[in-house]
C-alpha positions as CSV (number, residue, x, y, z in Angstrom):
1,M,22.5,-0.9,6.1
2,R,20.9,-2.6,3.1
3,I,19.1,-0.5,0.5
4,L,16.9,-1.8,-2.4
5,V,17.0,0.6,-5.4
6,V,14.2,0.0,-7.9
7,E,15.0,2.1,-11.0
8,D,14.5,1.2,-14.7
9,E,17.1,3.6,-16.0
10,R,20.1,1.3,-15.7
11,R,22.8,3.9,-15.8
12,L,21.0,6.0,-13.2
13,A,20.4,2.8,-11.1
14,R,24.1,1.9,-11.2
15,A,25.1,5.5,-10.4
16,I,22.8,5.5,-7.4
17,G,24.1,2.2,-6.3
18,H,27.8,3.2,-6.6
19,G,27.0,6.5,-4.7
20,L,25.3,4.6,-1.9
21,E,28.1,2.0,-1.7
22,D,30.6,4.8,-1.4
23,H,28.8,6.0,1.7
24,G,28.9,2.5,3.2
25,F,25.5,1.1,2.2
26,A,25.0,-2.4,0.7
27,V,22.8,-2.1,-2.4
28,E,20.6,-4.4,-4.3
29,L,19.3,-3.2,-7.7
30,A,16.0,-4.0,-9.6
31,H,15.0,-2.6,-12.9
32,D,11.3,-3.3,-13.0
33,G,8.4,-3.3,-10.6
34,D,7.8,-7.0,-10.5
35,T,11.5,-7.7,-9.5
36,G,11.5,-4.9,-7.0
37,L,8.4,-6.3,-5.3
38,W,9.7,-9.8,-5.2
39,L,13.0,-8.7,-3.7
40,A,11.3,-6.5,-1.1
41,R,9.1,-9.5,-0.1
42,E,11.9,-12.1,0.0
43,Q,14.8,-10.1,1.6
44,E,15.3,-7.7,4.5
45,F,16.1,-4.1,3.6
46,D,16.6,-1.1,5.8
47,A,15.1,1.2,3.1
48,I,13.8,1.2,-0.4
49,V,14.5,3.8,-3.1
50,L,11.6,3.4,-5.6
51,D,11.0,5.0,-9.0
52,L,7.4,5.6,-10.0
53,M,7.7,5.0,-13.7
54,L,8.7,1.4,-14.0
55,P,8.1,-1.4,-16.5
56,G,5.7,-4.1,-15.2
57,L,4.2,-2.9,-12.0
58,P,4.5,0.9,-11.5
59,G,6.0,2.2,-8.4
60,Y,2.7,3.3,-7.0
61,E,1.5,-0.3,-7.2
62,V,4.7,-1.7,-5.6
63,C,4.3,0.7,-2.7
64,K,0.6,-0.1,-2.3
65,R,1.1,-3.9,-2.3
66,L,4.0,-3.8,0.2
67,R,2.0,-1.7,2.6
68,A,-1.0,-3.9,2.2
69,E,1.1,-6.9,3.0
70,G,2.4,-5.4,6.2
71,C,5.9,-4.4,4.9
72,W,6.8,-1.2,6.8
73,T,10.3,-0.7,5.4
74,P,10.9,3.0,4.8
75,I,10.2,3.9,1.1
76,L,11.8,6.9,-0.6
77,I,10.0,7.6,-4.0
78,L,11.9,9.0,-7.0
79,T,10.0,10.6,-9.8
80,A,10.6,12.9,-12.8
81,R,7.1,14.3,-12.5
82,D,6.9,17.9,-11.3
83,S,3.5,17.4,-9.8
84,D,2.1,17.8,-6.3
85,D,-0.6,15.2,-7.2
86,A,2.1,12.6,-7.8
87,E,3.8,13.3,-4.5
88,A,0.5,13.3,-2.6
89,R,-0.6,10.0,-4.2
90,G,2.7,8.3,-3.3
91,L,2.5,9.5,0.3
92,D,-1.1,8.5,0.6
93,L,-0.1,4.9,-0.5
94,G,2.4,4.7,2.3
95,A,5.6,6.1,1.0
96,D,7.7,8.0,3.6
97,D,9.5,10.6,1.5
98,F,9.6,11.9,-2.0
99,L,12.6,13.1,-4.2
100,R,12.2,14.6,-7.6
101,K,14.7,14.0,-10.4
102,P,17.2,15.4,-11.0
103,F,18.6,15.3,-7.5
104,S,22.1,15.5,-5.9
105,Y,23.6,12.5,-4.2
106,Q,24.1,14.7,-1.1
107,V,20.4,15.2,-0.8
108,L,19.6,11.6,-1.5
109,I,22.0,10.4,1.2
110,A,20.6,13.0,3.6
111,R,17.0,11.9,3.0
112,L,17.9,8.2,3.4
113,N,19.8,8.9,6.6
114,A,16.8,10.8,8.0
115,L,14.5,7.8,7.1
116,L,16.9,5.3,8.7
117,R,17.1,7.4,11.9
118,R,13.3,7.5,12.0
119,G,13.1,3.8,11.4
120,A,10.1,1.9,10.1
121,P,6.8,3.7,10.5
122,A,4.5,2.6,13.3
123,R,2.2,-0.3,12.4
124,P,-1.4,0.9,11.9
125,A,-3.8,0.5,14.7
126,K,-6.4,-2.3,14.7
127,L,-9.8,-1.3,13.3
128,L,-12.9,-2.2,15.3
129,V,-16.6,-2.2,14.4
130,D,-18.6,-3.7,17.3
131,D,-16.9,-7.1,17.8
132,L,-15.4,-7.2,14.3
133,E,-11.6,-6.6,14.5
134,L,-9.3,-6.1,11.6
135,D,-5.5,-5.9,12.2
136,P,-3.8,-4.3,9.2
137,A,-0.3,-5.2,10.4
138,R,-1.0,-8.9,11.0
139,R,-3.5,-9.1,8.1
140,T,-6.0,-10.9,10.4
141,V,-9.8,-10.5,10.9
142,R,-11.7,-11.7,14.0
143,R,-15.3,-11.7,15.0
144,G,-15.2,-12.0,18.8
145,T,-13.0,-15.0,19.4
146,A,-13.6,-16.5,15.9
147,S,-10.9,-16.1,13.3
148,I,-12.1,-15.3,9.8
149,E,-10.0,-16.2,6.7
150,L,-10.2,-13.6,3.9
151,T,-8.5,-13.4,0.5
152,R,-6.2,-10.5,-0.1
153,R,-8.9,-8.6,-2.1
154,E,-11.6,-9.3,0.4
155,F,-9.3,-8.0,3.2
156,S,-8.5,-4.8,1.2
157,L,-12.2,-4.2,0.6
158,L,-13.1,-4.7,4.3
159,E,-10.2,-2.5,5.4
160,Y,-11.2,0.3,3.1
161,L,-14.8,0.2,4.3
162,M,-13.8,0.0,8.0
163,R,-11.4,2.9,7.6
164,N,-14.3,4.9,6.3
165,I,-16.8,3.9,9.0
166,G,-20.0,5.9,8.9
167,Q,-19.3,7.1,5.3
168,T,-21.0,5.7,2.2
169,R,-18.5,4.7,-0.5
170,S,-19.6,4.4,-4.1
171,K,-18.6,1.5,-6.4
172,A,-16.3,3.9,-8.3
173,E,-14.5,4.9,-5.1
174,I,-14.1,1.3,-4.0
175,L,-12.8,0.3,-7.4
176,D,-10.2,3.1,-7.4
177,H,-8.9,2.4,-3.8
178,V,-9.2,-1.4,-3.7
179,W,-8.6,-2.5,-7.4
180,G,-6.7,0.5,-8.6
181,A,-7.4,3.3,-11.0
182,D,-6.3,1.3,-14.0
183,F,-8.8,-1.6,-13.3
184,D,-11.0,-2.1,-16.4
185,R,-13.5,-4.7,-15.3
186,E,-17.2,-4.0,-14.6
187,P,-18.1,-2.1,-11.4
188,N,-20.4,-5.1,-10.5
189,V,-17.2,-6.9,-9.3
190,V,-17.6,-4.7,-6.1
191,E,-21.1,-6.2,-5.5
192,V,-19.7,-9.7,-6.0
193,Y,-17.0,-9.1,-3.4
194,V,-19.3,-7.5,-0.9
195,G,-21.3,-10.7,-1.2
196,Y,-18.2,-12.8,-0.5
197,L,-17.5,-10.7,2.6
198,R,-21.0,-10.9,4.0
199,R,-21.0,-14.7,3.7
200,K,-17.8,-14.7,5.9
201,I,-18.1,-11.8,8.4
202,D,-21.9,-11.4,8.8
203,Q,-24.0,-14.4,7.8
204,P,-22.4,-17.0,10.2
205,F,-22.8,-14.5,13.1
206,G,-26.3,-13.1,12.4
207,T,-24.9,-9.6,11.9
208,D,-25.2,-6.9,9.2
209,T,-21.9,-5.0,9.2
210,I,-22.0,-3.9,5.5
211,Q,-25.0,-2.0,4.5
212,T,-26.1,-1.3,0.9
213,I,-27.2,2.3,0.4
214,R,-29.2,2.0,-2.8
215,G,-28.1,4.3,-5.6
216,H,-25.0,5.4,-3.6
217,G,-22.8,2.5,-2.5
218,Y,-21.9,0.7,0.7
219,L,-21.5,1.6,4.3
220,V,-20.0,0.1,7.4
221,G,-21.4,1.6,10.6
222,S,-24.0,4.3,10.9
223,D,-24.2,7.4,8.7
224,G,-25.8,9.3,11.6
């Protein structure tokens, strides 16, 4: 079994690596989020041990990007934070389990073995609004029999709106979920990208999937 350990504290990373190797695992180490993300994209791993507080990309963002790209390798998050909010956020972004520092190697091994027995999580179901279909696993969008090419950001925006069908989402909510809480550009970027989406998924087909709810935000489907 191959494990990717993404941990910026080098002594701890080496210790985790040696401990896992002593239990028969093959281990690859990364000490920042960018390297961890690259390795997870380029190589096959059976599980990922991911610290949250990383230089470069934080662990939250690494997890979010991997799941958005269709990587369903089990992820065990490590954090020094004693916070239910941190745990909930990590799990919401697609992590499979959570382990607070300090921890014993016995518990780490037990958690990893449990994840490996469980296997990769099931791929998410396709999302449908009328004849518009979005497949989160394959990262594809279709309108009827027509394939629609979207950029990564356009896809994430459409997926967020389709997952919240019938619910109006504000620009602030969209920015937080699609661009990330640390995004510092003007909220009008949401309006720009909604325009991009409409030109691809609606205008060529004479449809009106994304509605503007003035003063509130955007809506896919009916609000009842």
